[in-house]
Legacy VTK file of the C-alpha trace (Angstrom):
# vtk DataFile Version 3.0
C-alpha trace
ASCII
DATASET POLYDATA
POINTS 66 float
14.809 53.065 -63.184
13.368 54.247 -59.892
14.945 53.481 -56.512
13.108 53.367 -53.187
14.172 55.989 -50.655
13.587 53.465 -47.863
15.577 50.600 -49.439
18.223 51.256 -52.088
17.968 47.622 -53.226
14.305 48.046 -54.174
14.026 49.317 -57.729
11.358 49.718 -60.371
12.186 49.639 -64.063
9.906 50.246 -67.006
10.068 51.174 -70.652
7.841 52.446 -73.398
7.255 50.746 -76.749
5.365 52.455 -79.544
3.968 49.634 -81.642
1.596 46.713 -81.781
1.766 43.742 -79.427
3.082 41.627 -82.296
5.868 44.153 -82.953
6.683 44.184 -79.246
6.979 40.385 -79.140
9.168 40.345 -82.275
11.376 43.021 -80.725
11.858 40.923 -77.584
12.699 37.852 -79.666
15.180 39.802 -81.804
16.952 41.283 -78.765
17.112 37.934 -76.878
15.105 39.380 -73.994
14.596 36.028 -72.267
18.345 35.333 -72.135
19.031 38.790 -70.673
16.268 38.271 -68.102
17.723 34.897 -67.082
21.177 36.498 -66.684
19.916 38.859 -63.955
17.755 36.273 -62.147
20.391 35.624 -59.427
20.124 39.288 -58.399
16.306 39.459 -58.257
14.714 38.709 -54.900
11.100 39.336 -55.957
9.076 40.573 -58.902
6.036 42.428 -57.590
4.446 43.361 -60.918
5.264 42.225 -64.425
3.121 42.959 -67.430
2.334 44.978 -70.499
0.217 48.083 -70.014
-1.413 50.586 -72.324
-1.063 54.348 -71.850
-4.620 55.644 -71.526
-3.906 59.188 -70.342
-0.890 61.247 -71.383
-0.614 64.502 -69.436
1.955 67.169 -70.100
2.834 69.919 -67.665
3.400 73.332 -69.240
6.897 74.714 -68.794
7.274 77.159 -65.941
8.172 80.701 -66.913
10.783 82.635 -65.003
LINES 1 67
66 0 1 2 3 4 5 6 7 8 9 10 11 12 13 14 15 16 17 18 19 20 21 22 23 24 25 26 27 28 29 30 31 32 33 34 35 36 37 38 39 40 41 42 43 44 45 46 47 48 49 50 51 52 53 54 55 56 57 58 59 60 61 62 63 64 65
């Protein structure tokens, strides 16, 4: 979860899923995702972006040496 420095009530959440779209959908069904989403609806003022995205570039930063 990320929180805006300008507004502590503005947050961004995201997660990663390593699998096919079908596996992702089955996972959401098995974990009752829709019910959990409905439970937090009273606390959500706006949803700016909602979707499923594919990682196309994965960069790693080498560890700094002391």
